[in-house]
C-alpha positions in Angstrom: 1.8 -26.0 19.1 -0.5 -28.2 21.9 -4.1 -27.2 22.1 -3.1 -25.7 25.4 -0.9 -23.2 23.7 -3.4 -22.7 21.0 -6.0 -21.2 23.6 -3.1 -19.1 25.2 -2.4 -17.1 22.2 -5.8 -16.8 21.9 -6.2 -15.5 25.1 -3.5 -13.3 24.8 -4.4 -12.2 21.6 -8.2 -12.3 20.5 -8.2 -10.6 17.6 -10.8 -11.5 14.8 -9.8 -15.6 13.8 -11.1 -18.8 13.1 -10.5 -21.5 14.6 -9.5 -24.8 12.7 -9.7 -28.5 14.4 -8.9 -31.8 13.0 -12.1 -33.4 14.0 -11.3 -36.7 12.6 -8.7 -38.6 10.6 -8.6 -42.0 8.5 -5.3 -43.3 7.4 -2.0 -41.6 8.2 -2.0 -37.8 9.0 0.5 -35.0 10.0 -1.8 -34.3 13.2 -3.9 -36.4 14.9 -7.6 -35.3 16.1 -8.0 -32.2 18.4 -4.7 -30.9 16.6 -5.8 -27.2 16.4 -4.8 -23.7 14.8 -5.3 -19.9 14.8 -6.6 -18.4 11.4 -6.3 -14.5 12.0 -8.4 -12.2 9.9 -5.0 -10.2 9.2 -3.5 -13.4 7.3 -1.4 -14.2 10.2 -1.8 -18.1 11.8 -0.7 -19.9 14.9 -0.2 -23.5 15.2 -0.2 -26.0 12.5 -2.3 -28.8 11.5 -0.8 -30.1 7.8 3.2 -29.6 6.9 2.2 -26.5 4.8 -0.4 -27.7 2.2 -3.6 -27.2 3.3 -3.3 -23.6 5.4 -3.8 -21.3 2.2 -6.8 -23.2 1.2 -8.0 -22.9 5.1 -7.2 -18.9 5.1 -9.2 -18.6 2.3 -11.9 -20.3 3.9 -11.6 -18.1 7.4 -12.0 -14.8 5.7 -15.3 -16.0 4.3 -16.5 -17.8 7.3 -15.4 -14.7 9.1 -17.7 -12.5 7.2 -20.7 -14.7 7.1 -20.4 -16.0 10.4 -21.0 -19.4 10.3 -19.1 -22.4 10.7 -17.7 -25.0 8.2 -16.3 -28.7 7.9 -13.9 -29.3 5.2 -13.0 -33.0 4.4 -9.5 -33.1 2.4 -8.5 -36.6 0.8 -4.7 -36.8 1.0 -4.3 -40.4 -0.3 -1.2 -41.1 -2.6 -3.3 -42.5 -5.1 -5.9 -39.4 -5.1 -4.7 -36.4 -7.2 -2.7 -33.4 -6.2 -3.9 -30.0 -5.2 -2.6 -26.7 -6.2 0.1 -28.7 -8.0 1.9 -30.3 -4.5 2.0 -33.8 -4.6 0.8 -34.3 -0.6 0.6 -38.1 -0.3 0.6 -38.1 3.2 -1.6 -41.1 3.1 -5.0 -40.5 4.8 -8.2 -38.5 4.8 -8.6 -35.0 7.4 -11.6 -33.8 8.4 -11.4 -30.0 9.7 -13.7 -28.0 11.9 -13.8 -24.1 11.1 -15.3 -22.1 13.6 -15.4 -18.0 13.9 -14.5 -17.6 17.7 -17.2 -15.1 18.3 -20.1 -15.5 20.8 -20.8 -19.1 22.2 -17.7 -19.9 21.1 -15.6 -17.2 22.1 -17.5 -17.7 25.4 -16.7 -21.2 25.6 -13.0 -20.5 24.6 -12.7 -17.9 27.1 -13.8 -20.9 30.0 -11.6 -23.4 28.5 -8.6 -20.4 29.2 -9.8 -19.9 32.7 -9.7 -23.4 33.6 -6.2 -24.1 31.8 -4.8 -21.0 33.6 -6.1 -23.0 36.9 -4.1 -26.0 36.1 -7.5 -27.9 35.6 -7.8 -30.3 32.4 -10.5 -29.8 30.6 -12.7 -30.9 27.8 -14.8 -29.0 25.1 -17.7 -30.7 23.7 -19.3 -29.2 20.4 -23.1 -30.4 19.4 -24.8 -29.9 16.4 -27.8 -27.6 16.9 -29.2 -27.3 13.8 -26.6 -25.1 11.7 -24.8 -24.1 14.4 -22.6 -25.5 17.4 -23.8 -25.5 20.8 -21.0 -25.8 23.2 -19.9 -27.0 26.7 -16.6 -27.0 29.0 -16.5 -29.3 31.8 -13.9 -31.2 34.0 -12.2 -33.8 31.7 -13.6 -37.1 31.2 -11.7 -39.4 33.8 -12.8 -43.3 35.3 -14.5 -41.8 37.7 -16.0 -39.0 36.0 -18.0 -40.7 32.5 -19.6 -38.3 29.9 -22.6 -36.8 30.7 -25.6 -37.9 27.5 -26.0 -34.9 25.3 -29.4 -32.7 26.0 -31.9 -33.8 23.9 -32.5 -30.9 21.8 -29.1 -30.9 20.4 -29.0 -33.5 16.9 -25.6 -35.0 18.2 -22.5 -34.8 19.3 -19.9 -33.4 17.1 -16.6 -33.6 18.6 -15.5 -34.1 22.2 -11.6 -32.6 23.0 -9.8 -32.4 26.4 -7.0 -29.7 26.6 -4.2 -30.1 29.0 -2.6 -27.7 30.7 1.2 -26.8 29.8 3.1 -29.5 31.4 5.9 -28.3 33.9 9.4 -29.2 33.3 11.2 -28.8 36.2 15.1 -29.0 35.2 17.3 -29.0 38.2 21.1 -28.1 37.7 22.1 -24.9 35.2 24.9 -25.7 33.4 25.8 -25.7 29.8 24.3 -28.7 29.2 21.1 -27.4 30.7 20.5 -24.8 28.2 19.9 -26.2 25.1 17.1 -28.7 27.0 15.5 -25.9 28.1 14.9 -24.1 25.1 13.9 -27.1 22.9 11.8 -28.1 26.1 10.1 -24.4 25.5 9.4 -24.7 22.1 7.8 -28.3 22.7 5.0 -26.7 24.9 6.8 -27.4 28.5 6.8 -24.9 31.3 10.5 -25.1 31.9 11.3 -24.2 35.4 15.3 -24.3 36.2 16.7 -24.3 39.6 20.2 -24.4 41.1 21.9 -23.4 44.2 24.5 -21.1 41.9 22.8 -17.9 41.5 25.4 -17.1 39.2 24.4 -19.4 36.3 20.7 -18.4 36.5 20.3 -15.5 34.1 17.5 -14.8 31.5 20.1 -14.4 28.8 20.8 -18.1 29.2 17.2 -19.3 30.0 15.0 -17.0 28.0 11.3 -17.7 28.8 11.9 -20.0 31.6 11.0 -19.7 35.5 14.4 -19.1 37.4 14.5 -20.3 41.2 17.7 -20.4 43.3 18.3 -23.0 45.9 19.0 -26.2 47.3 17.3 -28.3 44.5 15.5 -30.9 47.4 14.5 -28.3 49.5 12.8 -26.5 46.2 11.2 -29.9 44.9 8.8 -29.8 47.8 8.5 -26.5 48.2 7.0 -26.7 44.3 4.8 -29.2 45.2 6.3 -31.4 42.6 3.5 -34.1 41.8 1.9 -36.5 38.9 1.5 -33.9 36.1 5.4 -32.9 36.5 8.2 -33.7 34.4 12.1 -33.3 35.9 15.2 -33.9 34.9 18.2 -34.1 37.7 21.4 -32.6 36.0 22.9 -30.9 38.8 26.1 -32.8 38.6 26.9 -32.8 41.7 26.5 -36.4 43.4 25.2 -35.5 46.9 22.8 -32.6 45.8 21.4 -35.1 43.0 20.9 -37.8 45.8 19.0 -36.0 47.9 16.7 -34.2 44.9 16.2 -38.2 43.8 14.9 -39.3 47.0 12.3 -36.1 47.5 11.1 -36.8 43.9 10.6 -40.8 44.2 7.6 -40.3 46.8 5.6 -38.1 44.5 5.6 -40.4 41.5 6.5 -37.7 38.5 5.1 -38.1 35.1 8.9 -38.1 34.2 12.0 -38.1 35.9 14.9 -38.0 33.7 18.7 -38.6 35.4 21.7 -37.6 33.6 25.0 -39.7 34.2 26.9 -42.7 33.3 26.0 -46.3 34.4 28.3 -46.1 37.1 27.2 -42.9 37.9 23.5 -43.9 37.8 24.4 -47.3 39.9 26.0 -44.8 42.8 22.8 -42.5 42.6 20.3 -44.9 43.3 22.0 -47.4 45.3 19.4 -48.7 47.9 16.5 -47.1 45.8 14.0 -48.3 43.9 13.7 -47.5 40.1 10.0 -47.4 39.3 9.0 -47.1 35.6 8.9 -43.5 35.4 12.5 -42.6 36.3 14.4 -43.2 33.0 18.3 -43.2 33.9 20.4 -42.7 31.7 18.3 -40.2 30.4 17.3 -39.7 26.6 16.6 -42.1 23.7 19.5 -43.8 22.4 20.2 -42.2 19.2 24.1 -42.2 19.4 24.2 -38.7 20.7 27.4 -36.7 21.6 28.0 -32.9 23.0 24.8 -30.9 25.0 22.9 -30.2 21.5 22.7 -33.5 20.4 22.0 -34.8 24.0 19.0 -32.3 24.8 17.7 -33.9 21.4 17.5 -37.5 22.6 16.0 -36.0 26.4 13.3 -33.9 23.8 12.5 -37.0 21.8 12.2 -38.8 25.3 10.2 -36.4 26.7 7.7 -36.3 23.6 7.3 -40.3 24.2 6.3 -40.0 27.6 4.1 -37.2 27.2 2.4 -38.9 24.0 2.0 -42.3 26.0 0.5 -40.5 29.2 -2.0 -38.5 26.5 -3.2 -41.6 24.8 -0.8 -45.0 25.2 -0.2 -44.4 21.6 3.4 -43.8 22.4 5.9 -45.3 20.4 9.9 -45.0 20.6 10.3 -46.8 16.9 10.9 -44.4 13.8 7.7 -44.5 12.2 7.5 -44.4 7.9 6.0 -40.7 7.2 5.2 -41.9 3.4 5.5 -38.4 0.9 6.0 -35.0 2.3 4.8 -31.9 0.0 6.5 -32.1 -3.1 7.7 -35.6 -3.1 5.6 -36.9 -5.9 4.3 -35.7 -9.6 1.5 -33.6 -10.3 -1.5 -35.7 -11.3 -2.9 -34.9 -14.9 -6.7 -35.0 -14.5 -7.0 -31.7 -12.0 -9.4 -32.6 -9.5 -8.7 -31.3 -6.3 -7.8 -33.2 -2.9 -10.0 -30.8 -1.0 -13.4 -33.1 -1.9 -15.9 -30.9 -3.2 -19.7 -31.3 -1.2 -18.2 -32.1 2.2 -18.3 -28.5 3.0 -20.7 -26.8 5.9 -23.6 -29.0 7.4 
């Protein structure tokens, strides 16, 4: 789950919980700095920061921290040469530093403010400072080139972690044919806010597109009415040449983050005849994985959406396959019994 989804979860279910945030990584890790998960007092969790190998330990720590109303930092060493924890051979190849903080008092207030800003469509930064044995919080608009960071107030010891939280990206899916169903389903699971647009009301149903916003009308006109712009992603899947052409003409000037157009190379050539094809347009849509059929094509599209979203967020996206090293259970248990959760690094 993305950070914005974690915030949404707690805003709708603000039961006693500890927020776990990855604040540092050395080497390879399953999740990167800024990844978050919720650890509820009743044992429920939302989100993940590992393939499942750290959650049991985190839950045990969360119960204690809720009772003691304090924060903690724990460091997990998962390099292959180190010993396994609880008999599981992790071997992920890196070191992860996790901040655990009960969502109460000032932390809860900061989280609520982040949620309110996200609800208004604002990209937000939540900054944590060391303040003695506690944490001080600041929430402000996301830092950009024309909005530099503000130095920490002198009463704080030092900056602990600054995290940008971006609203759920909107995916405008133009065309409600059978091939749009798996795309909408997978994109929703990936954290996109899906809007399905079609001129045929019979195709727009909650049963076919659960969780999506459904709009009936001319795709080109709806794109303008929705105010499609740079933060948005769009898929042109109408399979009707004139309507798709009109839609593309409406979308290109808006310079969206991504425009994907489904179809053969020949069809794409006709659609874009006389039109520019800027870098944010992917036509034909999807990564080249040899996909066949609606489900596989949806996977190739989803993979491309992820690559673009990651690149837009950090510049680190790569369409190559990455070597993920070992997952839990892939190596034998080590003999000396030392845990990978490094002792002596918890707390301040």
